[in-house]
C-alpha positions, 0 to 999 in steps of 0.5 A: 351624513350631515355636517352636524352629525359628523361633528357630534359623532367625532369619528377618528377625531383627535383631542384638539379636533374634538375641542374644535367640533364642540366649539362649533356645535355650541356656537353654530350661528356665530361660526358661519360669520367667522373667518378661519383666523377668528375661529382659530382664536376662539379655539386656541388653534391656528388658521392652518389647523382649521383648514386641515380640520374641515378638509379632513371631514370632507369639505374643500375649504372653510367657505364650503364648510360654512355653506354646509353648516348654514344649511344644516342649521336651517334644516336641524331647526325643524327636524323631527325631534326625538330623544335617543338612547345614550344621546350626546349632551350637545345633541340634546341641547340642540334638539330641545332648542330646535323643539322650542323654536319649531313649536313657536314657529308652527304656533305663530303660523297657525294664529288667526288675527281674527281670533285674536281680535275677537278675544280682545273684544271679549276682554273688554266686555267681560269682567274676568278671565278664568282657566279650566285645566287639569294637571300640567295644564292647570299649572300653566293656567296658574302662571297665566292667571298671575299675569292676567291679574297683574295686567288688570283682569280678575282671574282664577284657575279651576282644576277640579271636576266639581268646581268646573261642573259647578262653575256656571252656578257661581259665575255669571259672566266671564271669558273661560280659557280651556287648556286641553291637549286632546280637547276630549275631557268629558267633564270640561266638555259638559261644563263648556256646553252649559256655559255656551247657553249662558253669557260666557265666552269660551276659548279653547287652546288645544292640539286637536281642532276637531275635538268636542271642546274645540267645536263648542268654543267661541275661539280656538288656538291650535298648538302642535302636539304629539302624543309621544314622550320620546318625541317630547310632545308635552314640551312642544304643547306647553311651549306653544300654550305659554306663547299664546297666553303671553300673547294674550296678556300682552294684548290686555296690557296694551289695551289697559296700559296705564292701568297695568302700570299703576297696578304693577306699581301698587304690587311693588309697593305692597311687597316693599313694605 
């Protein structure tokens, strides 16, 4: 059994040992840098109590304990994240933290500088950035659209079938960012396929690179996604999408730095009147 699991289960722990275990679980990364005396101060115990505790759970001494704790921290960050029945609250806290870190790490590893450069060029060539997405994906689009506007780019969100299908008749030139977990929605695919015949640059953010929409797009950002509520697949996907959209906003701000600062000042003045 891993060290973190032992601390979570607290089998045959006294009340004081439970308090020590909880402190370590809440402050894992700080504990690996502590001495026994420092941990004792933080847990209102003594160095002797700490040494006795780590030996009770199977370690030769505090240094041995810290080596195993560090190893478990590194492994737990990227372990399979799945909610269990009646799971301990501390375990859930650690798992959600792990899920977000895992999602960000995997997304960053999948990023292509070449794709980013192409989108950066598109931002300079097109007058607006619009979003296609339904339900939760539309909500992320609203968040990103707000940030794009503040960075100096006209932006809207299209989240109804009729507006997405009619888009090509009302907008002549734009960057369209499609947010779709599986990339298979037939209405969005139909709209994107038509936009490709005109002067639009289509970006697809998806969990499925082989999807019809992804194959039709000018640029693709791949996000980790599992179609499983127990494994929090939607949370993983939305963390990745938010990271990518924040990155794109940062690119836009960098390229329009003075303009973005001026717009922010105007925005502040408007709301301070």
